[in-house]
N, C-alpha and C positions, 0 to 999 in steps of 0.2 A: 783183059779189062772189058773187051766187048762181050765176052761170055758172061762176065759178072753182071754187066748192065742188062743183058738179055734175061738173066735169072731174076733180076730185080723187077723188071716189067712183065715177067711171065706170071708173077704172083698177083692175083686180082686185088686182094686186100691191100698189099703193100703199094701197088700201083695207084689205087684210089687214094691212099693216105698221102703219097708223095704229090699227086696232082692237086689234092685239096690244099696241102700246105703251100704249094707254089701259087695257087689261085688266091689264097688269103693274103700272102705276102705281096702279090701284085696289087690287090685292092688297097693294101696299106700304102704302097708306094704311090699309087694314084692319089690317095688322100693327102699325101705329103706335098702335093702341088696344087691343091684347091685353096685359094687365098681366103683369109678372114676378111669380111666386109669392113669397109671404112678405113683401110690402111693403105698409104701410098707405098707401093712395093718398091719403086725405084729409090725413093729416099731411104727406106729401111735397108735396102741392099747396100747403099753407100755407107750407112752407119755401121753395118756389120763387116765392112771391108777392113776396118781397123781392129777387129776383135779376134783375129786369127792368133792362136797360141794362148788366148785368155780363157777364163772359165766359160764365157759365153760361146767361144769357139768349141770348147769341149761339149757343152750342152747341145749345140747345134749339130755336132758330129753324132751324138747319141740319138738325136731325133731324125737323122738322115737329112739334115738341112731344113727341116720343117720350121724350126724356130727362126732361122735366118730369113725365111720367106714369109713368116708369120701366117702359116696355113692353119687349117682346122685341126691339124695334128701337132700344133706347135708345142704343147705340153708333153707330148710323147707318152711313154708308159711310166715315167718316173713317179707320178702321184700314186699309181697302183703299187709300185715297189715300196714307196714310203708307207703306205697303209699296211702292207704286208709286214714291214719291219715292226710297226707299232703293235700289230696283233701278235707277232711272234715274241716280242718282248713281254707282252701281257701274259702269255702262256707261262712265263717264268715267275713273274712277280705278282700276278693276280689270280687267286685260287679259282674263281668261277670259270675263267677262260681256260685255266689249266685242266679243270675237270672236263670241259667241252672237248679239248684236244685228245682226251683219252676215251671218248665215247664212240670211237669208230667213225663210220661214214656219216651218221646223223650229226655228230659234233662238228665234223669237218665242214658239213654243209652250212651250219650256223656261222662258223668262223669265216667261211668264204663269203657269206652274205654280208657280214659285218665289214669285211675287207672291201667289198664293193661300195658300201655306204661311205666308208672312210675315203675311198678313192674320189667319190663325187665331192665330198666335203673339201678335201685338199685341192681338188681341181678348181672349185669355186674360189677358194682363198687365193690360190696362185694365179688364177685367171684374172681376178680383180686387181691384184697387185701389178700384173703385166699391163692390163688395160689402163690403169692410172698412170703407170710409167710411160706408156707409149704416147699419151697425150702431151707430155712435157718434153718429148724427144724431138730433136731437129737434126737434119742432115748437115754435112759439111758446109753447104751453101746457105744454111739457115732456114731451109724449107721444113715445115712441120711434117712429122710422120703421119699424124692424124689430121686431115684437113678440116673435119667437122667434129671437134671434141664435144663431150657432154655426157650426161647420164645415160642417154640412149646408146651411145657408143660403148660405154662400160658394160651395160646390161647385155647388149648384143654380143660383145666379145666374150663375156663370161659364159653365156649360154653356148656359144659356138665352140669354145675351147673345152668346156666340160663335156659337151656331147662328143667331141672328137676323141677325148681320152676314154670315155665310156665305150665308144665303138672299138678303139684299139684294145681295150681290156677284153671285150667280147671276142675279138679276133684271136687274141692270145689263148683264151680259154678253149675256143673251138679247135685251134690247131693242136693244143695239148690233148684234147679228147678224141678228135677225129683225124688228126694228121700224124706227122712223124716228128719227134723231138719235143722240146719244151717251147710252147708258144711264145711266152714272154721273152725268153732268151733269144729266140729266133727273130723276134721283132727288133730287138737291140742289134742283133747280128746284121739284119738287113739294113738297118740305118747306118751302121758303120761301113759295111761293104759298099753301099751305094755311093759313098764319098771317094772311094779308091780311084775310079777312072778319072774323075775331075782332078784329084790330087796328082796323079801320074802325068796327065796332060799339062797341068800347071808347072810341074817340076821340069818337064821337057822344054816347055816354053822358056822358063827361067834359065835353063842350061844353054839354050840357043842364044839367048840375049847376053849371056855372060854373068848374070846375077847369081847363078848357082854353079860353083866350080865343079869340074868333073871328079876331082878327088873327094869332095864332100858328098857328091851323089853316090860314089862307090862305097864310101864308108857307111852311109846311111843304109844302103842296100844290104851290105854285109852284116850290119848290126841287126837289121830286121830278120835276116835269115838265121843268124845265131840265136836270137831271142826265140824265134819260132821253134828251132830245134830243141832248145833248152826247155821250153814250155811242154813240148810233146814228151820229152824224156821224163820230166817231173810229174806230169799228169798220169803217165802210165806206171810210175814207180809205186811200190807198195812194200810194206813190211808183212811178211807171212808168219803168223804166230802158229807154231805146230800144235796140233790137237790129236791125242790118241784116244781111241774108243776101246774100252774093256770088253772082253767077251762076255756074252750073256745068252741065256737060253730062253726063247720065246716059243712056247708050244713044242714043236718037233724041229725047230730051226735054231741054228747057232748064229747069233748076230754079233757084230762088233769085231774087235781084234784088228781094226784097221787104223791107219794114220791119215790125217788130213791137215788142213791148215785154215786159219782165219785171215783173209787178206785185209790189211788196213792200209789205205792209201795215204801217202804223205800229205796230199792236198785233198782231204775228204770233203771239204766245203765247195770245191770247184770254183766257178766264176762268181758265186754269190757274194763273197766279201767285197771285191772291188765294185760290183754293181750297187750293193747296199751303201758302201762308203761314198761313192759318187753321188748317190741319191740324197744322202744326208747333207752333203756339202752343197749340192746344187739347189736344194729347195730354198734356203734363205738367201743364198748368194745370187740366184737368178732374179729374185724379186728385188734385191738390193741394187742390182744394175739398172733397174728401171725407176728407182726412187731418186728424185732430184734433191737430195739433202747432202750437205758437204761431208759430214762424218760418215754417213752411210756409203757414199761414193769412195771415201778413203779406205774403209773396211773392205769394200768390194774389190778395190784395186789390188789389195794384198792377196786376195783369193784367186790367184792365177796359177796354173800348173808349174810355172817356173819359180814361184816364190816359196821360200822356206816354210812360211807359216801354213800355206796350203798343203805342202807335202807332209808337214808334221801332223796335221789333223788327218790327212789321208791315210798315213801309215798307222796312226793310232786306231782309226776306225776299222782298217783292214784287219789288224791283229785282234781287235775285239770281236769282230764278226766271224773270224776264223774259229776262235774258241767257242763263241756263242752258237754258231750254226752246227758245229761238230757236236756240241753237247746236246742240241735239240734232236739231231738225226741219229746219234749213236749213244745208247745207254749201256754202259759196261755191266751194270747190275742185271739187266734183262738178258744180255748175251751170256753172261756167266751162268745164270739160272738155266737157260736153254741148253747150254753145253752140259751142265750137270744132269739135267733130266734125260738127256740122250746117252748118258753113260760115258761122256767124254771128259778129258782133263788135259791140262797143259803140263808137260813133263817138268817135275820139280816144283809145281805149284798146287796147293790144296784146292779142291773144288769149292765153289761157293764164294764167300767173302774174299778170300785170298786171291781167287781168280779175277774177281771184279776189280780189286785194288791193283793187281798187276796190269790188267787191260787199261785201266784208267791212267796208270803211270806211262805205259807205252804210248797211249793215245795222246797224252799231254806233250810228250817229247816230239812225237810226229807232228802234232798241230803247231808246235813252236817252229819246227823246221819249215812246215808248210806256210806259216804266216810270214816268215822271213823271205821265203822264196817268192810269194805273191807280192809282198811289199817291194822287193828288189825289182821284179819284173815290171811292176806298175810305175815305179818312180824313177829308177836309174835311166832307162831309155828316154823318158820324157825330158829329164834334165840334160842329157847329152844332145838330144835333138834340138832342145831349146837353145843350145849354144850356137847352132848353125842358123838360127832365125828362119826356120822353115815357114812357108806360107800356109801350112795346114797342120791340123792336130791328128797325129796317128802314132801315139806313144804306146807304152807297154800295156796300159789298161785295155786299149782297143785290141792289141794283138792277143792278149790273154783271153778276152771275151770271144774273139773270132775263132781262135784255135780251140778253146775249150768247148764252145757250142758246136763247132764242126766235129770234134771227136765224139761228143755225146750223141749227136745225130747219126754219125756213122756207126756208132755202137748199137743204136736201136735198129738201124737197117741190118746190121750184122746179125742181131738176135732174130729178126724175122727170117733171114735167109737160112740160118743154121737150124731153126726150129722146123724147117721144111726140107732138111737134108740137102741144102744147096751149099756150094762153096761160098766162103765168106765174102764180105765186101772187098777185102784187101787180101789177095792171094799171097800166102807166105808171111803175112803179118799177124800180129796178135792184138786184138781189141778186147779189153775187159776180160782177160784171162781165157781166151778161146781154147788154148791148148793146155789148159790146166793151170 
């Protein structure tokens, strides 16, 4: 392990990327503790004490506690994810955006710019809803969360929260471009991981006071270990479609006559579906929690991770985004055409249309299995942990994101090491098909 770490830091480019990523994540964590002006932090903290295990607790976990402290990063990266969802949906249903997505780098730059504009717009709307809701909130003792409400507070809060989200968006893009790993996913990863030490300390404190039995603590620990092992196994699992290449003569050389395979992952969409699904549910539900209207509060009360209605919507969105994101990232027609042009074929399947139909059938079955796996991991541990009335939210969604992002980042480090003839990041292990 020490030799591997030495190899990592002996590569100048990889060392710069890792240090840059850590520096950007440190800046993000500092911003999660810079308070928004005009909010009584003590009263707000007492209000959030009763939201553990609810949707607000989930949102606060994804923002690394920034929403709970109402800091400048209280909105987190969710407005950016919501804007990305809207643009990706438009690439399917709106022809001008679909044409842009096929125009290469120039088209992607335009879509990225539109995503940024959409992020700002959603941040303004969500920030205004939170600002209005904060003015009507009071603590358990009746103290107002906002001592001096009014239009000035709303305007200042909207500007502060929107600027914070725009800065997080910039951090994520910089990490993706100049760091290691996916910047947006790493920001969510950092927010979730930042809550783990406090959750462990709180659990130990409850165990010492007798509020959390030893048996319950052991069961939760074993459950988390089992879920992590299952996630790693499923994320590495793949269906290998055999491909044979016919012999052909190019000039004076004989090419082809070899066998290979096309790896299709069971969960090709990764951690995107639960992140997108959480974002879709969080956007209206977060605003609803700050609106002091009876029927809105009743609807928000049902949108908690332990309620069947929340889990029904959550599973439905996960299944939808598993199929949607897989369809966006993998085109069976293009893959079949590329295999045909290279003189390859799948044994027993005609090249061309038959190959694309076969790949589409295989991919549909794999995506169904992947959607069931992601839904089970995200929902079942949450329901089981909810039965123990834990004082923090760390369910299957968080575990899937943490493990998935960790594997993806480790795979990128692995690629940098192997490209320079170094031993991989994990000796004796396989990340992303390192040994074939």
